[in-house]
C-alpha positions in Angstrom: 40.5 12.3 9.3 42.6 11.2 6.4 41.5 9.5 3.3 42.8 6.1 4.6 40.4 6.1 7.6 36.9 4.6 7.4 33.9 6.8 8.3 31.5 4.9 10.6 27.9 5.8 10.6 25.3 4.2 12.8 22.0 4.6 14.6 23.5 4.3 18.1 23.3 8.0 18.9 19.7 8.4 17.7 17.4 8.4 20.7 13.9 7.1 20.3 10.9 8.9 21.5 10.1 7.9 25.0 6.9 5.8 25.2 6.4 6.1 29.0 4.0 9.1 28.5 2.1 7.6 25.6 2.2 3.8 25.8 -1.0 3.3 23.8 -0.3 5.6 20.8 0.1 2.6 18.5 -3.1 1.1 19.8 -5.0 4.3 19.2 -3.6 4.7 15.6 -4.3 1.0 14.9 -7.9 1.3 16.2 -8.4 4.4 14.0 -7.0 2.7 11.0 -9.1 -0.4 11.4 -12.2 1.7 12.1 -11.6 3.4 8.8 -11.3 0.1 7.0 -14.4 -1.2 8.6 -16.3 2.0 7.5 -15.1 1.6 4.0 -16.0 -2.1 3.8 -19.5 -1.4 5.3 -20.1 1.3 2.7 -18.8 -0.8 -0.3 -21.1 -1.4 -3.2 -22.1 -5.0 -3.7 -21.8 -5.3 -7.5 -24.0 -7.9 -9.2 -22.3 -10.2 -11.7 -23.2 -9.5 -15.3 -24.3 -12.2 -17.7 -21.6 -13.6 -19.8 -21.3 -11.7 -23.0 -21.8 -13.5 -26.4 -19.0 -14.3 -28.8 -17.8 -11.0 -30.0 -14.5 -12.1 -31.7 -13.6 -9.8 -34.5 -11.1 -10.9 -37.1 -8.8 -8.5 -38.7 -7.0 -9.3 -41.9 -3.3 -8.4 -41.5 -1.1 -8.1 -44.5 0.0 -5.5 -47.0 -1.6 -4.9 -50.2 0.3 -3.1 -53.0 
């Protein structure tokens, strides 16, 4: 190959994993994932809203003193 030729790269030669033996792998993984998410949601803590805090504004005097 010389410097004037273009190198072509592609995914045509990559073979995918055959799915004939494991057609439901994605479904199994999805079921596991959503099961985990349901377990987490079921165990979540239901936090109670706090009362609104009072006015706690603090003013700071900015400026230089000599």
